CHARMM internal coordinates of N, CA and C (Angstrom, degrees):
IC EDIT
DIST 1 N 1 CA 1.4402
DIST 1 CA 1 C 1.5273
ANGL 1 N 1 CA 1 C 107.04
DIST 1 C 2 N 1.3009
ANGL 1 CA 1 C 2 N 115.94
DIHE 1 N 1 CA 1 C 2 N 133.47
DIST 2 N 2 CA 1.4572
ANGL 1 C 2 N 2 CA 121.58
DIHE 1 CA 1 C 2 N 2 CA -178.88
DIST 2 CA 2 C 1.5233
ANGL 2 N 2 CA 2 C 107.90
DIHE 1 C 2 N 2 CA 2 C -118.98
DIST 2 C 3 N 1.3144
ANGL 2 CA 2 C 3 N 116.18
DIHE 2 N 2 CA 2 C 3 N 135.51
DIST 3 N 3 CA 1.4636
ANGL 2 C 3 N 3 CA 119.52
DIHE 2 CA 2 C 3 N 3 CA 176.83
DIST 3 CA 3 C 1.5241
ANGL 3 N 3 CA 3 C 108.97
DIHE 2 C 3 N 3 CA 3 C -141.16
DIST 3 C 4 N 1.2972
ANGL 3 CA 3 C 4 N 116.35
DIHE 3 N 3 CA 3 C 4 N 162.31
DIST 4 N 4 CA 1.4574
ANGL 3 C 4 N 4 CA 121.33
DIHE 3 CA 3 C 4 N 4 CA 179.71
DIST 4 CA 4 C 1.5132
ANGL 4 N 4 CA 4 C 110.32
DIHE 3 C 4 N 4 CA 4 C -93.42
DIST 4 C 5 N 1.3224
ANGL 4 CA 4 C 5 N 115.87
DIHE 4 N 4 CA 4 C 5 N 144.34
DIST 5 N 5 CA 1.4545
ANGL 4 C 5 N 5 CA 121.77
DIHE 4 CA 4 C 5 N 5 CA 173.38
DIST 5 CA 5 C 1.5226
ANGL 5 N 5 CA 5 C 108.38
DIHE 4 C 5 N 5 CA 5 C -98.32
DIST 5 C 6 N 1.3119
ANGL 5 CA 5 C 6 N 118.12
DIHE 5 N 5 CA 5 C 6 N 138.30
DIST 6 N 6 CA 1.4564
ANGL 5 C 6 N 6 CA 119.08
DIHE 5 CA 5 C 6 N 6 CA 177.37
DIST 6 CA 6 C 1.5307
ANGL 6 N 6 CA 6 C 110.33
DIHE 5 C 6 N 6 CA 6 C -60.00
DIST 6 C 7 N 1.3214
ANGL 6 CA 6 C 7 N 116.70
DIHE 6 N 6 CA 6 C 7 N 125.52
DIST 7 N 7 CA 1.4585
ANGL 6 C 7 N 7 CA 121.75
DIHE 6 CA 6 C 7 N 7 CA 177.35
DIST 7 CA 7 C 1.5193
ANGL 7 N 7 CA 7 C 114.75
DIHE 6 C 7 N 7 CA 7 C 82.50
DIST 7 C 8 N 1.3176
ANGL 7 CA 7 C 8 N 118.77
DIHE 7 N 7 CA 7 C 8 N -1.78
DIST 8 N 8 CA 1.4661
ANGL 7 C 8 N 8 CA 121.37
DIHE 7 CA 7 C 8 N 8 CA -179.67
DIST 8 CA 8 C 1.5234
ANGL 8 N 8 CA 8 C 110.01
DIHE 7 C 8 N 8 CA 8 C -96.55
DIST 8 C 9 N 1.3148
ANGL 8 CA 8 C 9 N 115.71
DIHE 8 N 8 CA 8 C 9 N 142.83
DIST 9 N 9 CA 1.4608
ANGL 8 C 9 N 9 CA 120.53
DIHE 8 CA 8 C 9 N 9 CA 179.07
DIST 9 CA 9 C 1.5323
ANGL 9 N 9 CA 9 C 111.26
DIHE 8 C 9 N 9 CA 9 C -77.60
DIST 9 C 10 N 1.3418
ANGL 9 CA 9 C 10 N 116.81
DIHE 9 N 9 CA 9 C 10 N -31.38
DIST 10 N 10 CA 1.4543
ANGL 9 C 10 N 10 CA 121.13
DIHE 9 CA 9 C 10 N 10 CA -177.71
DIST 10 CA 10 C 1.5305
ANGL 10 N 10 CA 10 C 110.84
DIHE 9 C 10 N 10 CA 10 C -103.16
DIST 10 C 11 N 1.3293
ANGL 10 CA 10 C 11 N 116.99
DIHE 10 N 10 CA 10 C 11 N 151.44
DIST 11 N 11 CA 1.4687
ANGL 10 C 11 N 11 CA 119.78
DIHE 10 CA 10 C 11 N 11 CA 174.55
DIST 11 CA 11 C 1.5244
ANGL 11 N 11 CA 11 C 110.55
DIHE 10 C 11 N 11 CA 11 C -74.27
DIST 11 C 12 N 1.3027
ANGL 11 CA 11 C 12 N 115.93
DIHE 11 N 11 CA 11 C 12 N 156.19
DIST 12 N 12 CA 1.4654
ANGL 11 C 12 N 12 CA 122.86
DIHE 11 CA 11 C 12 N 12 CA 179.02
DIST 12 CA 12 C 1.5227
ANGL 12 N 12 CA 12 C 108.54
DIHE 11 C 12 N 12 CA 12 C -100.08
DIST 12 C 13 N 1.3162
ANGL 12 CA 12 C 13 N 115.61
DIHE 12 N 12 CA 12 C 13 N 131.98
DIST 13 N 13 CA 1.4533
ANGL 12 C 13 N 13 CA 121.04
DIHE 12 CA 12 C 13 N 13 CA 178.86
DIST 13 CA 13 C 1.5204
ANGL 13 N 13 CA 13 C 108.22
DIHE 12 C 13 N 13 CA 13 C -96.07
DIST 13 C 14 N 1.3222
ANGL 13 CA 13 C 14 N 116.64
DIHE 13 N 13 CA 13 C 14 N 129.42
DIST 14 N 14 CA 1.4682
ANGL 13 C 14 N 14 CA 120.49
DIHE 13 CA 13 C 14 N 14 CA 176.64
DIST 14 CA 14 C 1.5175
ANGL 14 N 14 CA 14 C 108.72
DIHE 13 C 14 N 14 CA 14 C -144.21
DIST 14 C 15 N 1.3196
ANGL 14 CA 14 C 15 N 115.45
DIHE 14 N 14 CA 14 C 15 N 148.48
DIST 15 N 15 CA 1.4516
ANGL 14 C 15 N 15 CA 121.78
DIHE 14 CA 14 C 15 N 15 CA -179.51
DIST 15 CA 15 C 1.5149
ANGL 15 N 15 CA 15 C 109.03
DIHE 14 C 15 N 15 CA 15 C -126.78
DIST 15 C 16 N 1.3395
ANGL 15 CA 15 C 16 N 118.00
DIHE 15 N 15 CA 15 C 16 N 130.44
DIST 16 N 16 CA 1.4597
ANGL 15 C 16 N 16 CA 120.03
DIHE 15 CA 15 C 16 N 16 CA 173.71
DIST 16 CA 16 C 1.5259
ANGL 16 N 16 CA 16 C 109.42
DIHE 15 C 16 N 16 CA 16 C -72.58
DIST 16 C 17 N 1.3267
ANGL 16 CA 16 C 17 N 116.90
DIHE 16 N 16 CA 16 C 17 N 137.23
DIST 17 N 17 CA 1.4606
ANGL 16 C 17 N 17 CA 121.05
DIHE 16 CA 16 C 17 N 17 CA -179.23
DIST 17 CA 17 C 1.5160
ANGL 17 N 17 CA 17 C 109.10
DIHE 16 C 17 N 17 CA 17 C -150.86
DIST 17 C 18 N 1.3258
ANGL 17 CA 17 C 18 N 116.52
DIHE 17 N 17 CA 17 C 18 N 114.12
DIST 18 N 18 CA 1.4601
ANGL 17 C 18 N 18 CA 122.87
DIHE 17 CA 17 C 18 N 18 CA 177.46
DIST 18 CA 18 C 1.5260
ANGL 18 N 18 CA 18 C 113.46
DIHE 17 C 18 N 18 CA 18 C 49.69
DIST 18 C 19 N 1.3083
ANGL 18 CA 18 C 19 N 116.71
DIHE 18 N 18 CA 18 C 19 N 45.06
DIST 19 N 19 CA 1.4531
ANGL 18 C 19 N 19 CA 121.63
DIHE 18 CA 18 C 19 N 19 CA 177.94
DIST 19 CA 19 C 1.5200
ANGL 19 N 19 CA 19 C 114.77
DIHE 18 C 19 N 19 CA 19 C 81.43
DIST 19 C 20 N 1.3047
ANGL 19 CA 19 C 20 N 117.91
DIHE 19 N 19 CA 19 C 20 N -0.02
DIST 20 N 20 CA 1.4664
ANGL 19 C 20 N 20 CA 123.03
DIHE 19 CA 19 C 20 N 20 CA 178.39
DIST 20 CA 20 C 1.5146
ANGL 20 N 20 CA 20 C 109.21
DIHE 19 C 20 N 20 CA 20 C -116.95
DIST 20 C 21 N 1.3231
ANGL 20 CA 20 C 21 N 116.47
DIHE 20 N 20 CA 20 C 21 N -179.47
DIST 21 N 21 CA 1.4560
ANGL 20 C 21 N 21 CA 122.29
DIHE 20 CA 20 C 21 N 21 CA 177.37
DIST 21 CA 21 C 1.5247
ANGL 21 N 21 CA 21 C 109.90
DIHE 20 C 21 N 21 CA 21 C -120.43
DIST 21 C 22 N 1.3272
ANGL 21 CA 21 C 22 N 117.10
DIHE 21 N 21 CA 21 C 22 N 132.75
DIST 22 N 22 CA 1.4588
ANGL 21 C 22 N 22 CA 122.44
DIHE 21 CA 21 C 22 N 22 CA 173.03
DIST 22 CA 22 C 1.5216
ANGL 22 N 22 CA 22 C 107.71
DIHE 21 C 22 N 22 CA 22 C -99.83
DIST 22 C 23 N 1.3118
ANGL 22 CA 22 C 23 N 116.65
DIHE 22 N 22 CA 22 C 23 N 134.19
DIST 23 N 23 CA 1.4574
ANGL 22 C 23 N 23 CA 121.87
DIHE 22 CA 22 C 23 N 23 CA 179.56
DIST 23 CA 23 C 1.5244
ANGL 23 N 23 CA 23 C 109.56
DIHE 22 C 23 N 23 CA 23 C -117.03
DIST 23 C 24 N 1.3295
ANGL 23 CA 23 C 24 N 116.29
DIHE 23 N 23 CA 23 C 24 N 177.21
DIST 24 N 24 CA 1.4679
ANGL 23 C 24 N 24 CA 121.35
DIHE 23 CA 23 C 24 N 24 CA 177.72
DIST 24 CA 24 C 1.5209
ANGL 24 N 24 CA 24 C 108.89
DIHE 23 C 24 N 24 CA 24 C -58.87
DIST 24 C 25 N 1.3065
ANGL 24 CA 24 C 25 N 118.40
DIHE 24 N 24 CA 24 C 25 N 146.10
DIST 25 N 25 CA 1.4597
ANGL 24 C 25 N 25 CA 129.03
DIHE 24 CA 24 C 25 N 25 CA 2.36
DIST 25 CA 25 C 1.5224
ANGL 25 N 25 CA 25 C 114.47
DIHE 24 C 25 N 25 CA 25 C -85.47
DIST 25 C 26 N 1.3272
ANGL 25 CA 25 C 26 N 119.07
DIHE 25 N 25 CA 25 C 26 N -12.91
DIST 26 N 26 CA 1.4683
ANGL 25 C 26 N 26 CA 121.06
DIHE 25 CA 25 C 26 N 26 CA -177.70
DIST 26 CA 26 C 1.5237
ANGL 26 N 26 CA 26 C 111.48
DIHE 25 C 26 N 26 CA 26 C -61.47
DIST 26 C 27 N 1.3102
ANGL 26 CA 26 C 27 N 117.55
DIHE 26 N 26 CA 26 C 27 N -45.87
DIST 27 N 27 CA 1.4643
ANGL 26 C 27 N 27 CA 120.78
DIHE 26 CA 26 C 27 N 27 CA 179.82
DIST 27 CA 27 C 1.5178
ANGL 27 N 27 CA 27 C 111.25
DIHE 26 C 27 N 27 CA 27 C -63.62
DIST 27 C 28 N 1.3243
ANGL 27 CA 27 C 28 N 117.74
DIHE 27 N 27 CA 27 C 28 N -34.49
DIST 28 N 28 CA 1.4608
ANGL 27 C 28 N 28 CA 121.23
DIHE 27 CA 27 C 28 N 28 CA 179.02
DIST 28 CA 28 C 1.5224
ANGL 28 N 28 CA 28 C 111.05
DIHE 27 C 28 N 28 CA 28 C -66.24
DIST 28 C 29 N 1.3207
ANGL 28 CA 28 C 29 N 116.70
DIHE 28 N 28 CA 28 C 29 N -41.00
DIST 29 N 29 CA 1.4626
ANGL 28 C 29 N 29 CA 120.83
DIHE 28 CA 28 C 29 N 29 CA 178.82
DIST 29 CA 29 C 1.5277
ANGL 29 N 29 CA 29 C 109.85
DIHE 28 C 29 N 29 CA 29 C -64.22
DIST 29 C 30 N 1.3174
ANGL 29 CA 29 C 30 N 117.22
DIHE 29 N 29 CA 29 C 30 N -45.71
DIST 30 N 30 CA 1.4688
ANGL 29 C 30 N 30 CA 121.27
DIHE 29 CA 29 C 30 N 30 CA 179.86
DIST 30 CA 30 C 1.5211
ANGL 30 N 30 CA 30 C 110.67
DIHE 29 C 30 N 30 CA 30 C -63.77
DIST 30 C 31 N 1.3163
ANGL 30 CA 30 C 31 N 116.44
DIHE 30 N 30 CA 30 C 31 N -44.35
DIST 31 N 31 CA 1.4721
ANGL 30 C 31 N 31 CA 120.98
DIHE 30 CA 30 C 31 N 31 CA -179.80
DIST 31 CA 31 C 1.5264
ANGL 31 N 31 CA 31 C 110.74
DIHE 30 C 31 N 31 CA 31 C -61.38
DIST 31 C 32 N 1.3224
ANGL 31 CA 31 C 32 N 117.08
DIHE 31 N 31 CA 31 C 32 N -48.09
DIST 32 N 32 CA 1.4561
ANGL 31 C 32 N 32 CA 120.13
DIHE 31 CA 31 C 32 N 32 CA -177.69
DIST 32 CA 32 C 1.5368
ANGL 32 N 32 CA 32 C 110.91
DIHE 31 C 32 N 32 CA 32 C -66.01
DIST 32 C 33 N 1.3153
ANGL 32 CA 32 C 33 N 118.02
DIHE 32 N 32 CA 32 C 33 N -42.30
DIST 33 N 33 CA 1.4635
ANGL 32 C 33 N 33 CA 120.87
DIHE 32 CA 32 C 33 N 33 CA 176.92
DIST 33 CA 33 C 1.5195
ANGL 33 N 33 CA 33 C 110.75
DIHE 32 C 33 N 33 CA 33 C -59.20
DIST 33 C 34 N 1.3166
ANGL 33 CA 33 C 34 N 116.20
DIHE 33 N 33 CA 33 C 34 N -46.23
DIST 34 N 34 CA 1.4658
ANGL 33 C 34 N 34 CA 120.72
DIHE 33 CA 33 C 34 N 34 CA -179.55
DIST 34 CA 34 C 1.5236
ANGL 34 N 34 CA 34 C 111.28
DIHE 33 C 34 N 34 CA 34 C -59.85
DIST 34 C 35 N 1.3235
ANGL 34 CA 34 C 35 N 116.74
DIHE 34 N 34 CA 34 C 35 N -46.72
DIST 35 N 35 CA 1.4634
ANGL 34 C 35 N 35 CA 120.40
DIHE 34 CA 34 C 35 N 35 CA -178.19
DIST 35 CA 35 C 1.5259
ANGL 35 N 35 CA 35 C 112.36
DIHE 34 C 35 N 35 CA 35 C -64.85
DIST 35 C 36 N 1.3318
ANGL 35 CA 35 C 36 N 117.02
DIHE 35 N 35 CA 35 C 36 N -44.37
DIST 36 N 36 CA 1.4623
ANGL 35 C 36 N 36 CA 120.74
DIHE 35 CA 35 C 36 N 36 CA -176.12
DIST 36 CA 36 C 1.5287
ANGL 36 N 36 CA 36 C 111.94
DIHE 35 C 36 N 36 CA 36 C -78.96
DIST 36 C 37 N 1.3204
ANGL 36 CA 36 C 37 N 117.05
DIHE 36 N 36 CA 36 C 37 N -54.40
DIST 37 N 37 CA 1.4643
ANGL 36 C 37 N 37 CA 120.90
DIHE 36 CA 36 C 37 N 37 CA -172.81
DIST 37 CA 37 C 1.5286
ANGL 37 N 37 CA 37 C 113.61
DIHE 36 C 37 N 37 CA 37 C -75.30
DIST 37 C 38 N 1.3059
ANGL 37 CA 37 C 38 N 117.10
DIHE 37 N 37 CA 37 C 38 N -39.10
DIST 38 N 38 CA 1.4583
ANGL 37 C 38 N 38 CA 119.10
DIHE 37 CA 37 C 38 N 38 CA -175.03
DIST 38 CA 38 C 1.5249
ANGL 38 N 38 CA 38 C 114.12
DIHE 37 C 38 N 38 CA 38 C -92.36
DIST 38 C 39 N 1.3484
ANGL 38 CA 38 C 39 N 116.09
DIHE 38 N 38 CA 38 C 39 N -32.20
DIST 39 N 39 CA 1.4624
ANGL 38 C 39 N 39 CA 119.25
DIHE 38 CA 38 C 39 N 39 CA -175.84
DIST 39 CA 39 C 1.5246
ANGL 39 N 39 CA 39 C 113.59
DIHE 38 C 39 N 39 CA 39 C -112.52
DIST 39 C 40 N 1.3338
ANGL 39 CA 39 C 40 N 118.08
DIHE 39 N 39 CA 39 C 40 N -7.73
DIST 40 N 40 CA 1.4600
ANGL 39 C 40 N 40 CA 121.43
DIHE 39 CA 39 C 40 N 40 CA 178.85
DIST 40 CA 40 C 1.5134
ANGL 40 N 40 CA 40 C 114.33
DIHE 39 C 40 N 40 CA 40 C 68.10
DIST 40 C 41 N 1.3279
ANGL 40 CA 40 C 41 N 117.17
DIHE 40 N 40 CA 40 C 41 N 23.96
DIST 41 N 41 CA 1.4663
ANGL 40 C 41 N 41 CA 121.25
DIHE 40 CA 40 C 41 N 41 CA -179.38
DIST 41 CA 41 C 1.5249
ANGL 41 N 41 CA 41 C 109.97
DIHE 40 C 41 N 41 CA 41 C -103.41
DIST 41 C 42 N 1.3170
ANGL 41 CA 41 C 42 N 115.95
DIHE 41 N 41 CA 41 C 42 N 131.24
DIST 42 N 42 CA 1.4593
ANGL 41 C 42 N 42 CA 120.54
DIHE 41 CA 41 C 42 N 42 CA 175.37
DIST 42 CA 42 C 1.5294
ANGL 42 N 42 CA 42 C 108.16
DIHE 41 C 42 N 42 CA 42 C -71.80
DIST 42 C 43 N 1.3045
ANGL 42 CA 42 C 43 N 117.12
DIHE 42 N 42 CA 42 C 43 N 130.07
DIST 43 N 43 CA 1.4611
ANGL 42 C 43 N 43 CA 120.80
DIHE 42 CA 42 C 43 N 43 CA 179.37
DIST 43 CA 43 C 1.5134
ANGL 43 N 43 CA 43 C 110.39
DIHE 42 C 43 N 43 CA 43 C -147.99
DIST 43 C 44 N 1.3082
ANGL 43 CA 43 C 44 N 115.88
DIHE 43 N 43 CA 43 C 44 N 153.36
DIST 44 N 44 CA 1.4567
ANGL 43 C 44 N 44 CA 122.36
DIHE 43 CA 43 C 44 N 44 CA 176.41
DIST 44 CA 44 C 1.5263
ANGL 44 N 44 CA 44 C 107.55
DIHE 43 C 44 N 44 CA 44 C -125.54
DIST 44 C 45 N 1.3176
ANGL 44 CA 44 C 45 N 116.53
DIHE 44 N 44 CA 44 C 45 N 149.71
DIST 45 N 45 CA 1.4640
ANGL 44 C 45 N 45 CA 120.57
DIHE 44 CA 44 C 45 N 45 CA -179.10
DIST 45 CA 45 C 1.5257
ANGL 45 N 45 CA 45 C 111.57
DIHE 44 C 45 N 45 CA 45 C -113.75
DIST 45 C 46 N 1.3137
ANGL 45 CA 45 C 46 N 116.72
DIHE 45 N 45 CA 45 C 46 N 8.72
DIST 46 N 46 CA 1.4584
ANGL 45 C 46 N 46 CA 120.99
DIHE 45 CA 45 C 46 N 46 CA -176.52
DIST 46 CA 46 C 1.5410
ANGL 46 N 46 CA 46 C 112.03
DIHE 45 C 46 N 46 CA 46 C -64.93
DIST 46 C 47 N 1.3197
ANGL 46 CA 46 C 47 N 117.87
DIHE 46 N 46 CA 46 C 47 N -24.51
DIST 47 N 47 CA 1.4653
ANGL 46 C 47 N 47 CA 121.45
DIHE 46 CA 46 C 47 N 47 CA -176.43
DIST 47 CA 47 C 1.5203
ANGL 47 N 47 CA 47 C 114.32
DIHE 46 C 47 N 47 CA 47 C -88.97
DIST 47 C 48 N 1.3299
ANGL 47 CA 47 C 48 N 117.63
DIHE 47 N 47 CA 47 C 48 N 5.75
DIST 48 N 48 CA 1.4524
ANGL 47 C 48 N 48 CA 120.59
DIHE 47 CA 47 C 48 N 48 CA 177.95
DIST 48 CA 48 C 1.5294
ANGL 48 N 48 CA 48 C 110.09
DIHE 47 C 48 N 48 CA 48 C -94.13
DIST 48 C 49 N 1.3251
ANGL 48 CA 48 C 49 N 115.85
DIHE 48 N 48 CA 48 C 49 N 145.71
DIST 49 N 49 CA 1.4589
ANGL 48 C 49 N 49 CA 121.60
DIHE 48 CA 48 C 49 N 49 CA 176.64
DIST 49 CA 49 C 1.5267
ANGL 49 N 49 CA 49 C 108.91
DIHE 48 C 49 N 49 CA 49 C -80.99
DIST 49 C 50 N 1.3128
ANGL 49 CA 49 C 50 N 115.94
DIHE 49 N 49 CA 49 C 50 N 166.71
DIST 50 N 50 CA 1.4471
ANGL 49 C 50 N 50 CA 120.59
DIHE 49 CA 49 C 50 N 50 CA 172.01
DIST 50 CA 50 C 1.5301
ANGL 50 N 50 CA 50 C 108.40
DIHE 49 C 50 N 50 CA 50 C -130.04
DIST 50 C 51 N 1.3114
ANGL 50 CA 50 C 51 N 117.70
DIHE 50 N 50 CA 50 C 51 N 147.91
DIST 51 N 51 CA 1.4637
ANGL 50 C 51 N 51 CA 120.03
DIHE 50 CA 50 C 51 N 51 CA -179.09
DIST 51 CA 51 C 1.5340
ANGL 51 N 51 CA 51 C 110.42
DIHE 50 C 51 N 51 CA 51 C -65.70
DIST 51 C 52 N 1.3193
ANGL 51 CA 51 C 52 N 115.90
DIHE 51 N 51 CA 51 C 52 N 159.44
DIST 52 N 52 CA 1.4572
ANGL 51 C 52 N 52 CA 121.58
DIHE 51 CA 51 C 52 N 52 CA -177.53
DIST 52 CA 52 C 1.5252
ANGL 52 N 52 CA 52 C 112.80
DIHE 51 C 52 N 52 CA 52 C -55.84
DIST 52 C 53 N 1.3439
ANGL 52 CA 52 C 53 N 117.33
DIHE 52 N 52 CA 52 C 53 N -39.65
DIST 53 N 53 CA 1.4563
ANGL 52 C 53 N 53 CA 119.28
DIHE 52 CA 52 C 53 N 53 CA -176.93
DIST 53 CA 53 C 1.5312
ANGL 53 N 53 CA 53 C 113.01
DIHE 52 C 53 N 53 CA 53 C -66.15
DIST 53 C 54 N 1.3266
ANGL 53 CA 53 C 54 N 118.22
DIHE 53 N 53 CA 53 C 54 N -20.48
DIST 54 N 54 CA 1.4647
ANGL 53 C 54 N 54 CA 120.62
DIHE 53 CA 53 C 54 N 54 CA -179.13
DIST 54 CA 54 C 1.5268
ANGL 54 N 54 CA 54 C 112.37
DIHE 53 C 54 N 54 CA 54 C -75.27
DIST 54 C 55 N 1.3057
ANGL 54 CA 54 C 55 N 117.40
DIHE 54 N 54 CA 54 C 55 N -20.71
DIST 55 N 55 CA 1.4725
ANGL 54 C 55 N 55 CA 120.10
DIHE 54 CA 54 C 55 N 55 CA -177.89
DIST 55 CA 55 C 1.5265
ANGL 55 N 55 CA 55 C 112.44
DIHE 54 C 55 N 55 CA 55 C -97.82
DIST 55 C 56 N 1.3024
ANGL 55 CA 55 C 56 N 117.76
DIHE 55 N 55 CA 55 C 56 N 1.82
DIST 56 N 56 CA 1.4765
ANGL 55 C 56 N 56 CA 120.29
DIHE 55 CA 55 C 56 N 56 CA 179.37
DIST 56 CA 56 C 1.4985
ANGL 56 N 56 CA 56 C 112.01
DIHE 55 C 56 N 56 CA 56 C -84.63
END
COOR INIT
IC SEED 1 N 1 CA 1 C
IC BUILD
């Protein structure tokens, strides 16, 4: 699931998991694996934002 952050240039990647939300970098790894391994689509996750807590 991709959503926009207010004031951010890049979209935020998040994945629902067991009633919670996974954010970057975990969501980026899952998203990229899913796209490449399961669907055979080349994808990059460099253009996604990450929440503030992920960079601390």
